[in-house]
N, C-alpha and C positions, 0 to 999 in steps of 0.2 A: 526301352529299357535304359537304366541308369550304367553306362558304362564307366562312368569316370570314378566310380565307387568301386570298380569291380577288384582292385587289389588292397583294397584299404579293409582292415578289419575293425570290427568295434572295439572301443578300448572300454573297458570297465574300471570304473573309478573306484579304488578302494582305500578311501584315506585313512580308516581305522587299521587296515592291513598293513599299509606301509608304517604307518606309526608305530605296530608291535614290533616290526621288523627293525627298525631305528633304535627303538628301546633295547631290544635284546641284543644288537648288535653293539651296542654303546655298554650295556654291562658285560658283554664277553670281552670287549676291547680294555675293560678298566680292571677286571677281574684278572686278566695277563698282566696288566701292568701292576698290578699290587702284588701278584704272586712275582714278577721278576724282581721286585724292590726290596721284596722280605727275602727274597735267596740272596741278593746282594748283601743286606744287612747282616745275614747271617755269617757268610762268607767274610765280612769285615770283622765281626765280632771274634770269629775262630781265628783270624789273623792278629788281632789285638792280643788276645791271650797267649798265642804263640810268641809273640815277640817280646812279651813280659816275660815267660818264662825261659827266654833265649837270654835275655838281658841278666836275668838273675843267674842264669847257669855260670853265664861269661864272668860275671863280676864276683862269684862265689870262687872259681878256680883262679881267676887272677889274683883274688887277696890270696890263695893258699901257696901259689907260685911264686908270690911275692913275699909274703909274712911268713911262712911256714905254719900257718893255721888258719881254719877256715875263720869267716867274719864271726864276730860274737854275738851280733845282732842286726838285724835288718836297717836301725835307723846308721850302724856302722857302714854298711854297703853304701848307703844314700852319701853320708859325709865324705866319705873318704874317695868312694869309688863311681861317685856321680850318677848311682842308680836314680832316675824318676821314673814317674808311672802316674796315671790317674787314680788318686788316692779316694777319690769320690764314687770311682766306677769299680776299681779292684779292690778286694779286700786280700793280703797276703799275710797267711799264718806263717811266722819264722820260728821255728823250733832249733836250738842249740842240742846237740848230741854231745858234744866234746869239740875240743879244739883240733883233733884229729880225727873226727867224724864228719861226714858231709851230713849238713844241717838237713832237718825234714821243713821243706816247703809246700805249702797249699795255696793255690791262688783261687779266689772265689771271684765272679763275676756278679758284682750286686743289682746287675739290670737283667740278667740271665733267666729267660722265659721256662718254665715248664715244659 
């Protein structure tokens, strides 16, 4: 009898099985990573838009409180109240409705995805 091999089991070597598991594991980790970065990017995009909306609102109200009239143009806010933003990324439509009426402001993210 061969007693020295009594507790050993035969190992079946499945090289292709290990490769498939490794590839699937790699794809799963890569997918989770890409999903995570996409989520972070979407959150950052939303925050950038929100910050611009807040800056515009503060500038408009500050101008009204200082001068008694709403800003006559977006350029006026830039020149006199220090408004800055990434003009390549955001399009701001600034419509004056009158010196005593809050302007209509629309912000469009040029990079927005469908």
